[in-house]
C-alpha positions as protocol buffer text, in pm:
chain_id: "A"
residue {
  index: 1
  type: UNK
  ca { x: -6494 y: 10356 z: 19599 }
}
residue {
  index: 2
  type: UNK
  ca { x: -6623 y: 9998 z: 19594 }
}
residue {
  index: 3
  type: UNK
  ca { x: -6386 y: 9713 z: 19672 }
}
residue {
  index: 4
  type: UNK
  ca { x: -6530 y: 9470 z: 19417 }
}
residue {
  index: 5
  type: UNK
  ca { x: -6391 y: 9502 z: 19065 }
}
residue {
  index: 6
  type: UNK
  ca { x: -6472 y: 9308 z: 18751 }
}
residue {
  index: 7
  type: UNK
  ca { x: -6323 y: 8960 z: 18760 }
}
residue {
  index: 8
  type: UNK
  ca { x: -6238 y: 8989 z: 19128 }
}
residue {
  index: 9
  type: UNK
  ca { x: -6331 y: 8713 z: 19369 }
}
residue {
  index: 10
  type: UNK
  ca { x: -6490 y: 8990 z: 19579 }
}
residue {
  index: 11
  type: UNK
  ca { x: -6747 y: 9055 z: 19306 }
}
residue {
  index: 12
  type: UNK
  ca { x: -7096 y: 8916 z: 19382 }
}
residue {
  index: 13
  type: UNK
  ca { x: -7325 y: 8753 z: 19123 }
}
residue {
  index: 14
  type: UNK
  ca { x: -7533 y: 9070 z: 19074 }
}
residue {
  index: 15
  type: UNK
  ca { x: -7220 y: 9275 z: 19008 }
}
residue {
  index: 16
  type: UNK
  ca { x: -7096 y: 9017 z: 18758 }
}
residue {
  index: 17
  type: UNK
  ca { x: -7426 y: 9008 z: 18568 }
}
residue {
  index: 18
  type: UNK
  ca { x: -7475 y: 9385 z: 18568 }
}
residue {
  index: 19
  type: UNK
  ca { x: -7113 y: 9448 z: 18465 }
}
residue {
  index: 20
  type: UNK
  ca { x: -7142 y: 9208 z: 18174 }
}
residue {
  index: 21
  type: UNK
  ca { x: -7482 y: 9337 z: 18056 }
}
residue {
  index: 22
  type: UNK
  ca { x: -7403 y: 9708 z: 18098 }
}
residue {
  index: 23
  type: UNK
  ca { x: -7047 y: 9703 z: 17969 }
}
residue {
  index: 24
  type: UNK
  ca { x: -6924 y: 9899 z: 18271 }
}
residue {
  index: 25
  type: UNK
  ca { x: -6754 y: 9790 z: 18591 }
}
residue {
  index: 26
  type: UNK
  ca { x: -7064 y: 9778 z: 18814 }
}
residue {
  index: 27
  type: UNK
  ca { x: -7028 y: 9755 z: 19190 }
}
residue {
  index: 28
  type: UNK
  ca { x: -7279 y: 9749 z: 19476 }
}
residue {
  index: 29
  type: UNK
  ca { x: -7448 y: 10087 z: 19506 }
}
residue {
  index: 30
  type: UNK
  ca { x: -7393 y: 10182 z: 19142 }
}
residue {
  index: 31
  type: UNK
  ca { x: -7681 y: 10269 z: 18912 }
}
residue {
  index: 32
  type: UNK
  ca { x: -7643 y: 10112 z: 18568 }
}
residue {
  index: 33
  type: UNK
  ca { x: -7865 y: 10080 z: 18264 }
}
residue {
  index: 34
  type: UNK
  ca { x: -7897 y: 9733 z: 18115 }
}
residue {
  index: 35
  type: UNK
  ca { x: -8116 y: 9571 z: 17851 }
}
residue {
  index: 36
  type: UNK
  ca { x: -8385 y: 9355 z: 18007 }
}
residue {
  index: 37
  type: UNK
  ca { x: -8441 y: 9002 z: 17877 }
}
residue {
  index: 38
  type: UNK
  ca { x: -8781 y: 8941 z: 18031 }
}
residue {
  index: 39
  type: UNK
  ca { x: -9025 y: 9134 z: 18252 }
}
residue {
  index: 40
  type: UNK
  ca { x: -9283 y: 8965 z: 18474 }
}
residue {
  index: 41
  type: UNK
  ca { x: -9608 y: 9147 z: 18548 }
}
residue {
  index: 42
  type: UNK
  ca { x: -9848 y: 8956 z: 18771 }
}
residue {
  index: 43
  type: UNK
  ca { x: -10197 y: 9012 z: 18901 }
}
residue {
  index: 44
  type: UNK
  ca { x: -10066 y: 9170 z: 19220 }
}
residue {
  index: 45
  type: UNK
  ca { x: -9873 y: 9451 z: 19051 }
}
residue {
  index: 46
  type: UNK
  ca { x: -9982 y: 9484 z: 18687 }
}
residue {
  index: 47
  type: UNK
  ca { x: -10293 y: 9695 z: 18756 }
}
residue {
  index: 48
  type: UNK
  ca { x: -10066 y: 9950 z: 18930 }
}
residue {
  index: 49
  type: UNK
  ca { x: -9813 y: 9934 z: 18646 }
}
residue {
  index: 50
  type: UNK
  ca { x: -10090 y: 10002 z: 18391 }
}
residue {
  index: 51
  type: UNK
  ca { x: -10177 y: 10321 z: 18581 }
}
residue {
  index: 52
  type: UNK
  ca { x: -9811 y: 10425 z: 18606 }
}
residue {
  index: 53
  type: UNK
  ca { x: -9751 y: 10372 z: 18234 }
}
residue {
  index: 54
  type: UNK
  ca { x: -10015 y: 10637 z: 18166 }
}
residue {
  index: 55
  type: UNK
  ca { x: -10044 y: 10555 z: 17797 }
}
residue {
  index: 56
  type: UNK
  ca { x: -9670 y: 10508 z: 17740 }
}
residue {
  index: 57
  type: UNK
  ca { x: -9550 y: 10190 z: 17575 }
}
residue {
  index: 58
  type: UNK
  ca { x: -9250 y: 9964 z: 17627 }
}
residue {
  index: 59
  type: UNK
  ca { x: -8978 y: 9928 z: 17365 }
}
residue {
  index: 60
  type: UNK
  ca { x: -8994 y: 9547 z: 17340 }
}
residue {
  index: 61
  type: UNK
  ca { x: -9348 y: 9437 z: 17430 }
}
residue {
  index: 62
  type: UNK
  ca { x: -9269 y: 9077 z: 17333 }
}
residue {
  index: 63
  type: UNK
  ca { x: -9039 y: 9065 z: 17638 }
}
residue {
  index: 64
  type: UNK
  ca { x: -9320 y: 9140 z: 17883 }
}
residue {
  index: 65
  type: UNK
  ca { x: -9517 y: 8850 z: 18027 }
}
residue {
  index: 66
  type: UNK
  ca { x: -9838 y: 8932 z: 18214 }
}
residue {
  index: 67
  type: UNK
  ca { x: -9991 y: 8651 z: 18414 }
}
residue {
  index: 68
  type: UNK
  ca { x: -10250 y: 8566 z: 18676 }
}
residue {
  index: 69
  type: UNK
  ca { x: -10075 y: 8378 z: 18950 }
}
residue {
  index: 70
  type: UNK
  ca { x: -10204 y: 8491 z: 19288 }
}
residue {
  index: 71
  type: UNK
  ca { x: -10579 y: 8451 z: 19235 }
}
residue {
  index: 72
  type: UNK
  ca { x: -10624 y: 8188 z: 18970 }
}
residue {
  index: 73
  type: UNK
  ca { x: -10888 y: 8080 z: 18907 }
}
residue {
  index: 74
  type: UNK
  ca { x: -11058 y: 8402 z: 19007 }
}
residue {
  index: 75
  type: UNK
  ca { x: -11235 y: 8383 z: 19342 }
}
residue {
  index: 76
  type: UNK
  ca { x: -11464 y: 8684 z: 19285 }
}
residue {
  index: 77
  type: UNK
  ca { x: -11619 y: 8917 z: 19030 }
}
residue {
  index: 78
  type: UNK
  ca { x: -11385 y: 9198 z: 19137 }
}
residue {
  index: 79
  type: UNK
  ca { x: -11077 y: 8985 z: 19072 }
}
residue {
  index: 80
  type: UNK
  ca { x: -11227 y: 8867 z: 18742 }
}
residue {
  index: 81
  type: UNK
  ca { x: -11264 y: 9231 z: 18636 }
}
residue {
  index: 82
  type: UNK
  ca { x: -10897 y: 9299 z: 18719 }
}
residue {
  index: 83
  type: UNK
  ca { x: -10791 y: 8992 z: 18522 }
}
residue {
  index: 84
  type: UNK
  ca { x: -11003 y: 9104 z: 18226 }
}
residue {
  index: 85
  type: UNK
  ca { x: -10834 y: 9446 z: 18239 }
}
residue {
  index: 86
  type: UNK
  ca { x: -10493 y: 9274 z: 18245 }
}
residue {
  index: 87
  type: UNK
  ca { x: -10577 y: 9048 z: 17951 }
}
residue {
  index: 88
  type: UNK
  ca { x: -10716 y: 9333 z: 17740 }
}
residue {
  index: 89
  type: UNK
  ca { x: -10419 y: 9556 z: 17819 }
}
residue {
  index: 90
  type: UNK
  ca { x: -10167 y: 9280 z: 17737 }
}
residue {
  index: 91
  type: UNK
  ca { x: -10336 y: 9203 z: 17405 }
}
residue {
  index: 92
  type: UNK
  ca { x: -10362 y: 9570 z: 17308 }
}
residue {
  index: 93
  type: UNK
  ca { x: -9992 y: 9633 z: 17381 }
}
residue {
  index: 94
  type: UNK
  ca { x: -9846 y: 9314 z: 17234 }
}
residue {
  index: 95
  type: UNK
  ca { x: -9747 y: 9168 z: 17569 }
}
residue {
  index: 96
  type: UNK
  ca { x: -9763 y: 8794 z: 17627 }
}
residue {
  index: 97
  type: UNK
  ca { x: -10058 y: 8706 z: 17851 }
}
residue {
  index: 98
  type: UNK
  ca { x: -10088 y: 8382 z: 18042 }
}
residue {
  index: 99
  type: UNK
  ca { x: -10378 y: 8291 z: 18267 }
}
residue {
  index: 100
  type: UNK
  ca { x: -10411 y: 8043 z: 18548 }
}
residue {
  index: 101
  type: UNK
  ca { x: -10044 y: 7963 z: 18590 }
}
residue {
  index: 102
  type: UNK
  ca { x: -10000 y: 7900 z: 18959 }
}
residue {
  index: 103
  type: UNK
  ca { x: -9629 y: 7898 z: 19034 }
}
residue {
  index: 104
  type: UNK
  ca { x: -9540 y: 8043 z: 18692 }
}
residue {
  index: 105
  type: UNK
  ca { x: -9223 y: 8222 z: 18803 }
}
residue {
  index: 106
  type: UNK
  ca { x: -9094 y: 7912 z: 18976 }
}
residue {
  index: 107
  type: UNK
  ca { x: -9160 y: 7700 z: 18666 }
}
residue {
  index: 108
  type: UNK
  ca { x: -8995 y: 7955 z: 18438 }
}
residue {
  index: 109
  type: UNK
  ca { x: -8694 y: 7998 z: 18663 }
}
residue {
  index: 110
  type: UNK
  ca { x: -8640 y: 7627 z: 18711 }
}
residue {
  index: 111
  type: UNK
  ca { x: -8673 y: 7572 z: 18338 }
}
residue {
  index: 112
  type: UNK
  ca { x: -8372 y: 7798 z: 18280 }
}
residue {
  index: 113
  type: UNK
  ca { x: -8535 y: 7959 z: 17977 }
}
residue {
  index: 114
  type: UNK
  ca { x: -8607 y: 8321 z: 17896 }
}
residue {
  index: 115
  type: UNK
  ca { x: -8944 y: 8233 z: 17743 }
}
residue {
  index: 116
  type: UNK
  ca { x: -9264 y: 8127 z: 17913 }
}
residue {
  index: 117
  type: UNK
  ca { x: -9367 y: 7767 z: 17939 }
}
residue {
  index: 118
  type: UNK
  ca { x: -9690 y: 7730 z: 17748 }
}
């Protein structure tokens, strides 16, 4: 049994957020299901995620932001092909796609918004 309980000073920030969003008393080590406000998918992981989705869709595609952040502008034809795949996939699924946004996550996080800076 976990020591931290809702409202307790022992509760960490993750426990507080997950408890509030899930409606259950979440403690470290618990598995809870929560609605997601925003999902980041960048050029380092999105190609793998596309494979894992295997044709499945996401419930709220408008809450998924795909972006090129690690290799932008593209340094090679191979990377350009991956970025083209990402852009086409995002557009076909209704995801938000942003290109050439070095430091995007930092900008978004420091902005304190749940929507991308355009």
